C-alpha positions, 0 to 999 in steps of 0.5 A: 147051441148056446154058442150060437144063440149067444155069440159075443160078436152078435151083441156087438153087431146088435149094438151097432144096429141100435146105433144106426137106429139112433142115428135114423131116429135123430135124422126123422126127428129133424125131418118131421114137422110135427106137433112136439106132443105127437103120439109116439106111434108117429115116430115108429110110423115114419122110422119103420112103417112108411115109404112114400111110392113118389120118393122111391126114385131118390136114394136116401128115402130108400136107404133109410127104409131098407137099412134095418132089413139089409144090416140084419141080413149082413149079420146073418149072412156071416153066420151062415157062411161060418156055419155052412163052410167052417162046420161043413164036416160036421153038418154033411156026415149024415142026412139026419144031422143035416135037417137037424142043423137046418131047423136049428139055425132057422130057430136061431134066426127067428130069435135073433130077428125078434131080438133085433127089433125088439131092442130097436123098438126099445130104443126109439121108444126111449129117444121118442120120449126124450124128443117130446113125443107122447108115450101114452097110446090109445089101443089103436095106436098100440095096435099100429106099433104092434102091426109095424113090428110084426111086419118088419120082423116077418119081412126080415124073416122071409129075406133070411130064409130066402138067402139061407136057402140060396146059400145052401144051393149056391153061395153066401155071396150069390145069396146076399146078392140076390136078397138085396136085388130082391128088396131094390127091384121090388121097391122100384117095380112098385114105383113103376106099377103105381105110375102105371095104374097097375096098383093090384100088382104092387100088393104081390111084391115082397117089399109091399108087404112091410110098408105099413103106410100102404095098408092104410086108407084115409088114416090119420097119418095123412095130416103128417104125410100129406096124401097117402098113397095106400092100396085098395084091398091090401089088408095087414092080414094079407101080408102077414099070410104072404110072409109066413106062407114065404118063410115056411116055403123057403124053410122047407126048401132049405131042408130039401136042398140040404138033404141033396147037397154034396159035401163042400 
């Protein structure tokens, strides 16, 4: 158990993720035209909580938004591949051992996901202070940062449980491909729904749950992003329940699938 929780290679990957967070922070610092003393929540908002529906047709806004999630998926897929194939002799000897293994891996992935974003948010906070953002947040601003943090964790874990399930029934390559397809297809379909006036359908797409700005209506963020394409009747609580239910269903499906899987 400890070897999985504290792999030396994992530390290097988390550090690499932080380097990417630093790069994104620098890019957005130069893109944003905001008051130098703007609240630091604005920084989190643009880095982890906003994607303009109108800009989905372009590559770089989509790339910036999906990069933290995709990087984490690559880390997890490598671990799944090692555990599922290299450790198959241990995993598949008894049915009970399979269930324990799945439960353990899901717990490990949850800890890694929380750690991954916790470190990145801490790095961004430090950079925000260096760049001149106001570090003193009101309760509403702090609540927004926490909401962005929770939505990112739950969405990434939702995708991890999905690729874990597909890895068990098929292969890790197909799982990763499927995960990336779900993310990209959800984004492009949301743009199509928005252009055709089918906004209600956008709220049921997986990626929509993680985009904080799509849950807001007439907020103070409009002075920074212009028109805010928020969706009516799309509370954050809906997304939290949506992602939690999805994680639980994929977790249960993984346990059922591993019990019926033949030896590799």
